[in-house]
C-alpha positions as CSV (number, residue, x, y, z in Angstrom):
1,X,-29.1,-1.9,15.7
2,X,-26.2,0.5,16.7
3,X,-23.6,2.3,14.6
4,X,-20.8,0.0,15.8
5,X,-22.4,-2.9,13.8
6,X,-22.0,-1.0,10.5
7,X,-19.0,-1.6,8.4
8,X,-16.4,1.3,8.6
9,X,-17.7,2.6,5.2
10,X,-21.4,2.7,4.5
11,X,-24.2,4.4,2.6
12,X,-27.0,6.4,4.2
13,X,-29.4,3.6,3.1
14,X,-27.3,1.0,4.8
15,X,-27.3,3.1,8.0
16,X,-31.0,3.6,7.9
17,X,-31.6,-0.1,7.3
18,X,-29.4,-0.8,10.4
19,X,-31.6,1.5,12.5
20,X,-29.1,4.3,12.8
21,X,-30.7,7.6,13.8
22,X,-29.8,10.9,12.2
23,X,-28.0,11.9,15.5
24,X,-25.9,8.8,15.4
25,X,-25.1,9.2,11.8
26,X,-24.0,12.8,12.4
27,X,-21.8,11.8,15.3
28,X,-20.3,8.7,13.7
29,X,-20.1,9.4,10.0
30,X,-17.8,11.7,7.9
31,X,-19.6,12.5,4.7
32,X,-17.6,11.7,1.6
33,X,-20.3,12.6,-0.8
34,X,-24.1,12.6,-0.9
35,X,-25.2,9.3,0.6
36,X,-21.6,8.0,1.3
37,X,-20.0,8.0,4.7
38,X,-16.8,6.8,6.5
39,X,-16.9,6.2,10.2
40,X,-14.9,8.5,12.5
41,X,-13.6,5.3,14.0
42,X,-11.2,4.8,11.1
43,X,-9.0,7.3,9.1
44,X,-10.5,9.0,6.2
45,X,-8.1,7.5,3.6
46,X,-8.5,7.4,-0.1
47,X,-9.2,3.7,0.1
48,X,-12.0,4.2,2.7
49,X,-13.5,7.0,0.6
50,X,-13.5,4.8,-2.5
51,X,-15.2,2.0,-0.6
52,X,-17.9,4.2,0.7
53,X,-18.7,5.4,-2.9
54,X,-18.6,1.9,-4.5
55,X,-22.2,1.0,-3.8
56,X,-23.4,4.2,-5.5
57,X,-21.6,3.6,-8.8
58,X,-23.2,2.1,-11.9
59,X,-22.2,-1.5,-12.9
60,X,-18.9,-1.7,-14.8
61,X,-17.5,1.5,-13.2
62,X,-13.9,1.6,-12.0
63,X,-11.9,4.1,-10.0
64,X,-9.4,5.7,-12.4
65,X,-6.9,8.5,-13.2
66,X,-5.2,10.0,-10.1
67,X,-7.4,7.9,-7.8
68,X,-6.3,4.6,-9.3
69,X,-2.7,5.6,-9.5
70,X,-2.6,6.6,-5.8
71,X,-4.4,3.3,-4.8
72,X,-1.8,1.4,-6.8
73,X,1.0,3.1,-4.9
74,X,2.2,5.6,-7.5
75,X,3.6,9.0,-6.3
76,X,0.7,11.3,-7.2
77,X,-0.5,14.0,-4.8
78,X,-4.2,12.9,-4.5
79,X,-6.9,15.3,-3.4
80,X,-10.6,15.6,-4.1
81,X,-12.4,14.7,-6.3
82,X,-12.3,10.9,-6.5
83,X,-12.1,9.9,-10.1
84,X,-14.1,7.1,-11.6
85,X,-14.6,5.9,-15.2
86,X,-17.9,4.5,-16.4
87,X,-18.5,2.7,-19.7
88,X,-20.7,4.3,-22.4
89,X,-24.4,3.7,-21.9
90,X,-24.0,3.7,-18.1
91,X,-25.5,6.3,-15.7
92,X,-22.9,9.0,-15.1
93,X,-23.0,9.9,-11.4
94,X,-22.8,13.5,-10.6
95,X,-21.9,14.0,-7.0
96,X,-19.8,16.3,-4.8
97,X,-16.2,15.1,-4.5
98,X,-16.7,12.6,-7.4
99,X,-15.6,13.2,-11.0
100,X,-16.8,10.7,-13.5
101,X,-15.3,10.0,-16.9
102,X,-17.1,8.3,-19.8
103,X,-14.9,5.9,-21.6
104,X,-14.9,2.3,-22.9
105,X,-13.1,-0.1,-20.6
106,X,-11.7,-3.0,-22.7
107,X,-10.6,-6.4,-21.3
108,X,-7.5,-5.9,-19.2
109,X,-8.4,-2.3,-18.3
110,X,-9.8,-3.2,-14.9
111,X,-8.2,-5.0,-11.9
112,X,-9.6,-5.9,-8.5
113,X,-7.6,-4.6,-5.5
114,X,-9.0,-6.0,-2.3
115,X,-12.6,-5.7,-3.6
116,X,-12.1,-2.3,-5.3
117,X,-12.4,-2.1,-9.0
118,X,-9.5,0.0,-10.4
119,X,-8.2,0.7,-13.9
120,X,-5.2,-1.4,-14.5
121,X,-1.6,-0.1,-14.4
122,X,-1.3,0.4,-18.2
123,X,-4.8,2.0,-18.5
124,X,-4.2,4.3,-15.5
125,X,-0.9,5.4,-17.0
126,X,-2.4,6.1,-20.3
127,X,-5.2,8.2,-18.7
128,X,-2.7,10.3,-16.8
129,X,-0.7,10.9,-20.0
130,X,-3.3,13.4,-21.0
131,X,-2.6,15.6,-18.0
132,X,0.8,14.9,-16.4
133,X,4.0,16.5,-17.7
134,X,6.5,14.1,-19.1
135,X,8.8,13.9,-16.1
136,X,6.0,13.2,-13.6
137,X,4.5,10.7,-16.1
138,X,7.7,8.8,-16.1
139,X,7.8,8.8,-12.3
140,X,4.3,7.4,-12.1
141,X,5.2,4.7,-14.8
142,X,8.3,3.7,-12.9
143,X,6.4,3.3,-9.7
144,X,3.7,1.2,-11.4
145,X,6.3,-0.9,-13.1
146,X,8.3,-1.4,-9.8
147,X,5.1,-2.5,-8.0
148,X,4.3,-5.0,-10.8
149,X,1.2,-3.2,-12.1
150,X,2.7,-2.5,-15.5
151,X,5.4,-3.9,-17.7
152,X,6.7,-3.2,-21.2
153,X,4.7,-6.0,-22.8
154,X,1.4,-5.1,-21.3
155,X,1.9,-1.4,-21.9
156,X,3.0,-2.0,-25.5
157,X,-0.2,-4.1,-26.1
158,X,-2.3,-1.2,-24.7
159,X,-0.5,1.4,-26.7
160,X,-1.1,-0.5,-30.0
161,X,-4.1,0.8,-31.9
162,X,-5.4,3.2,-29.3
163,X,-5.6,6.9,-29.7
164,X,-6.6,8.6,-26.4
165,X,-5.6,12.1,-25.4
166,X,-2.0,12.2,-24.5
167,X,-1.0,9.2,-26.7
168,X,1.9,11.1,-28.3
169,X,3.3,11.9,-24.9
170,X,2.7,8.3,-23.7
171,X,4.5,6.8,-26.7
172,X,7.4,9.1,-26.2
173,X,7.8,8.3,-22.5
174,X,7.0,4.6,-22.5
175,X,10.5,3.4,-23.6
176,X,12.0,5.3,-20.7
177,X,10.1,3.4,-17.9
178,X,12.3,1.3,-15.7
179,X,11.3,-0.6,-12.5
180,X,14.8,-0.2,-11.1
181,X,14.1,3.5,-10.3
182,X,13.6,3.5,-6.5
183,X,11.9,6.8,-6.0
184,X,10.1,9.7,-7.7
185,X,13.2,12.0,-7.5
186,X,15.4,9.4,-9.2
187,X,12.8,9.0,-12.0
188,X,12.6,12.8,-12.5
189,X,16.4,13.2,-12.7
190,X,16.7,10.2,-15.0
191,X,14.1,11.6,-17.4
192,X,15.6,15.1,-17.3
193,X,18.9,13.6,-18.4
194,X,17.3,11.3,-21.0
195,X,15.6,14.4,-22.4
196,X,18.8,16.4,-22.7
197,X,22.0,16.1,-24.8
198,X,24.0,14.7,-21.8
199,X,25.0,11.1,-21.6
200,X,22.3,8.9,-20.1
201,X,22.2,7.7,-16.6
202,X,21.5,4.1,-15.5
203,X,19.6,3.2,-12.3
204,X,21.1,1.3,-9.5
205,X,24.7,1.2,-10.7
206,X,27.0,-1.2,-8.8
207,X,30.3,-0.1,-7.3
208,X,33.1,-2.7,-7.0
209,X,36.3,-2.7,-5.1
210,X,39.7,-3.6,-6.5
211,X,39.0,-7.3,-5.8
212,X,35.8,-7.2,-7.8
213,X,33.4,-7.3,-4.9
214,X,30.3,-5.2,-5.0
215,X,30.6,-2.8,-2.0
216,X,27.9,-0.2,-2.8
217,X,25.6,1.0,-5.5
218,X,24.5,4.4,-6.7
219,X,21.0,5.6,-7.3
220,X,21.9,6.7,-10.9
221,X,25.2,6.6,-12.7
222,X,27.3,6.4,-15.9
223,X,29.8,3.6,-15.6
224,X,31.8,4.8,-18.6
225,X,32.6,8.2,-17.1
226,X,32.3,6.9,-13.5
227,X,29.8,9.6,-12.5
228,X,27.2,8.8,-9.9
229,X,24.1,10.8,-8.8
230,X,22.6,10.3,-5.3
231,X,19.3,11.7,-4.1
232,X,19.3,12.4,-0.4
233,X,15.8,12.1,1.1
234,X,14.8,12.8,4.7
235,X,15.9,9.3,5.9
236,X,19.5,10.2,5.1
237,X,19.5,12.7,7.9
238,X,19.0,9.9,10.5
239,X,22.2,9.1,12.4
240,X,22.5,5.5,11.5
241,X,21.8,6.1,7.8
242,X,24.2,9.1,7.8
243,X,27.0,6.8,9.0
244,X,26.2,4.2,6.3
245,X,26.2,6.9,3.7
246,X,29.6,8.1,4.8
247,X,30.9,4.5,4.2
248,X,29.3,4.3,0.8
249,X,30.6,7.6,-0.4
250,X,34.1,6.7,0.8
251,X,34.0,3.4,-1.0
252,X,32.7,5.1,-4.2
253,X,35.4,7.7,-4.1
254,X,38.1,5.1,-3.4
255,X,37.1,3.3,-6.6
256,X,37.4,6.6,-8.6
257,X,33.7,7.6,-8.8
258,X,32.7,11.2,-8.9
259,X,29.5,11.5,-6.7
260,X,26.9,14.3,-7.1
261,X,24.5,14.5,-4.2
262,X,21.1,16.2,-4.5
263,X,18.5,17.0,-1.9
264,X,14.9,18.2,-2.2
265,X,16.0,21.8,-2.5
266,X,18.1,21.0,-5.6
267,X,15.3,19.0,-7.4
268,X,15.1,21.4,-10.4
269,X,15.9,20.4,-13.9
270,X,18.3,23.3,-14.6
271,X,20.2,22.7,-11.3
272,X,20.6,19.0,-11.9
273,X,21.6,19.3,-15.6
274,X,24.1,22.1,-15.0
275,X,25.9,20.3,-12.2
276,X,25.9,17.0,-14.1
277,X,27.2,18.7,-17.2
278,X,30.1,20.1,-15.1
279,X,30.8,16.6,-13.7
280,X,30.9,15.1,-17.2
281,X,33.2,17.8,-18.6
282,X,35.6,17.3,-15.7
283,X,35.9,13.7,-16.8
284,X,36.6,14.6,-20.4
285,X,33.1,13.9,-21.8
286,X,31.9,15.7,-24.8
287,X,28.5,15.6,-26.5
């Protein structure tokens, strides 16, 4: 048996059973943790790392916290260790690059993602409420909502009657989650405004011309005061996108909208709120 006949992720026991020598294992495998390897033939992704660890976990365990959020597509900066939750009474693995949490997993708390057991969107969001600041928690919740892993009904059911760490923060932020938010920066800006005295912003605000045709939409906006907020990511620097943006901003201005544009360098609460306050005041808003 040769290394090439192993799956891209494997345990040391599977490699030994396949007849892989120590030299072959050293040359082929990237060690994720004791006994768990990912072949150098594939990228060492979080998904691959989780798959290599799965055979070493106790029954009923599920990847959770930052790990589950990242695997579900939420904007969390993931680094080692991999997080896993095991139910009470189970063996709690203690390995390098693996952090285990002991907690009951009730029905609905676990989902299958292409063969990986993960905590569900609502359960993952509640776990992160204990550690994430409110603005980042909203950004994660928006992303999970947008991807279909979480909705108001399922989250409301999970919030009822539970009292994990971070439950106060979770109940405060839950009503703000919105699947229309298209990116982490938009979610952060929207929460900063919601958490301030300024008039709230709506996501994905349509802009109409004088004939009533929708000609553009803004990332965030207040239709009453005709103020729009646009976040400019790296893709907006591309030539074709830049040209489309010029058209959009012209159409917005022609319809009387005041457009505030922010880039990564401006993504600070004080900067956004100060500039937005000035825009509202220029329109006659008071609060």
